[in-house]
C-alpha positions, 0 to 999 in steps of 0.5 A: 495530507497524503504522503505524496503531498508532503514534499510540496507542503514542506517546500511551500509551507515549511515544517509544521511543529507537530506531525502524525505520520501514520499508515501501514506502508513502511516505505512511506513512513520512513521517507516522510520522516527522512523528508521532514528531517532533511527539511529541518536541516539537522547536521548534529543528529547526536544532539538534535534528533531524539527518538522514543518508543511509545510504551516508554512515554509515561511522563511529561516530555517538556524537558526534551520538547523545550530543549534548545537545539545545539549548532542547528536551527531545529531539534527533532523529537520522534515518538514511535508507536504511540497509542495514548488514551484520551486522558493520557493525550490530554495530560501529556501532549494536548497543552504542548500541541496548542503552544509548541516550541518554535525550534522543536519538531515533534513526530508521532510515527505509527504503523497503525491506529492501535487497538481499543479506545485510543485517542484519534491523534490525526484529529487533534488540534495542532497535529499535521497528519501525513497519511502513509496508508497503502495507495491505489493504482492511480495514486501510485502511478502519479507517484511513479511519475514524480519519482521518474522526474526526480531521477531524470527519466521520462515515464510513459503512462502505461509503463508507470501503471505496469510497474505498479502492478508488477511490484504488487503495489509495494512502494519500496520495491517500486523505488528499487526498480525505478533506481535500477531503470534510471541507471539502465536508461541514463539521464533523459531516458524513457521508461516504456512498457517494453522496458518494464516488461524486459527489466522488471520481474513480475511479483507472484501476486501480479501473476495471479492477477493476470491469471484471474484477468484471463478468466475475466477475458475468457482467454484460455491461451493466456490462462494456460501460459500463466498457469504453466509458468506458476506451476513450473516455479513451484506454485501449488495446484491447490493454491491456484484453486484457492485463488480461483475460488476467492476470485469468484467469491469476491465477484459474487460479493461485490456484485451483490452489495448495494451502494457506490464503489466507494461504499462497497470498498469501505465496507470490505476494506478494499480500495475503490479501483479493485471494487470497480474492476471486479464489479465490471467483470461480474457484470460481464459474466452475469450473476448466475455464471459467477454463482455457478463458478464460485460453487463449482470451485468451492466444491472441488476444493472441498472434495480435494481436502476430503481426499475424493480427488487429487489436487491436479485433478481438482484444478483441471476440473476447475479450468474445464468448468471455467472455459468449457462448462 
């Protein structure tokens, strides 16, 4: 299940005996552990909440897994960053997952899947998988709505999307900003687009998104305003040129690839939504124009690195090519 589905699962189905909490979004992992811990109702953590690091798990943990909780109904055993081989899994945990202790909740908490030929824990019998990977814009927007509801405020649809973008899809920062807005608005308050724009600072990555979006819309005025703001705050001209080069390179790549948005996203390690938007932008520009702009920005970057042109001159030439070339 997705992280955003965990709360409902705990409420409707109760706590499962074994969980794998896995994904690169640290905030989701931490919140998933906290939610399960709270669902277990542990009041004596010193006695009933045990933590191990994966590299220390070499022998059978049956003594810990079958220890009865003291002064609580459940006992929590957490194992972090555990990436066993198939043989290790079969030796140490396969039997337990088939017949777990009814008073123990076992958590495997991993930031990734591990390197090499490791056991795929999420497919193991008896393991409930909680996916804590970074989410795309639609899913995070839904999560923002849920957070607002729990905080006692109402969110407009465009405000939720804007908050996600301003925070560059960072769940931890979104949670902090929502807490701030909830205090600002008070119970029953409404989070509108204007409230987000006035009170939430834009992440640099979002400003760069706005910059490339202005390119896609052929809006020179917006582009220059955003560029000026970035440069005033210390962003380097060569970095901006690199962003533009990568942007046109991505448009070129996604437009040339065959298959659905989902297929392309999987092949490139991207989310489906950005692939869809980039394909739309590439189609609006035309394949020839995308190729022309990518090669022009690439050459200017190469000339800049070779000392044939200064970084300010290279960026200015790229901007002129984008809007007047």
